[in-house]
N, C-alpha and C positions, 0 to 999 in steps of 0.2 A: 782305618777306621777313623772318623769324623769327629771331630769333638766342636764342631760348630762354632768356632771360635772362643772357646770356652778355654779356659788356662788355669789349671793349679798353681796357687803360691805355694811352695814348699815350706815355708816358712809356719804354716798356720794348716795344722792338720790337726781333728779332733773326732774322736769317736763318742762321747759321752752328749748326751742329749742339753743337757745343762752348757755342758762347754757350747756345743753347736749353737745352742742361744746366745750364749752372752757374743759370740763370735759375728751373731746378724746383728746384734745390737750395735755392737764396734762397728758395724760396715764391711767386716771382714770377709761378707758372703753373703751365698744363700745358702739353703737346707732343706729336707724334706723333715718334716715331723709327724710321727704319729698322734691321732686324734686325740688318744688319751694323755698325750703331754703337750695339748696344748694349754694355756693359761690367758683365757679371754674375760673381758680386756686387757689388754698389755700395752707400756707405752713402747713406742721404738720398734714394734713388731706387727707386721702386717701378715697374717694367716692368709692363704687363697686355696679355698679347696680343692680338689680337682674337678673338674666336669665331665660329662658321660663321654666318650666310654673310659672309664676310671682305670688306673692300672690296675695289675692285678698280678699275684705270682702264684706258680705251682711248688708244692713242697712235695717230693720225693723222700721215701724212706726205702733204702737197701742194704740187704745180707746177703751173705753166702748162704748158699744151702746147708752146706752142715753145721751150721752156727749153733752153739748151742741154746741161743736164745731168740729162738723163733717164736715162741712163744709167749713170749714178752714183747715182741715187736707186735704182733698181732691183734696182742691185748692194746698196745700205743693205737696202731690203727684203729680199732673201735672207738678208744677214745676217741680221738682226733674227729672220727667220721661224726659222734656221738654228738660233739661241741659246734665245730664246723654246721652239721645241715641242721643244729636244732635253733640256729639263731636266723 
């Protein structure tokens, strides 16, 4: 698999959004930031939005046919569908 010349610095790993933001401010790398987590204007950070075609993801729900939670899972699907397609 090609990494296009990108290398991970083993000393710098983070998963919290604020930690990632501070690492960018400290010039320790770049990151993706969800739109709801953007603080504009913000010193020392440039937020660059995606252009079309924008990336997307597919989410799947999988469970056993014999699961006792099939009714719950179908309700979760209904709620997610309602939220996603109402926007």
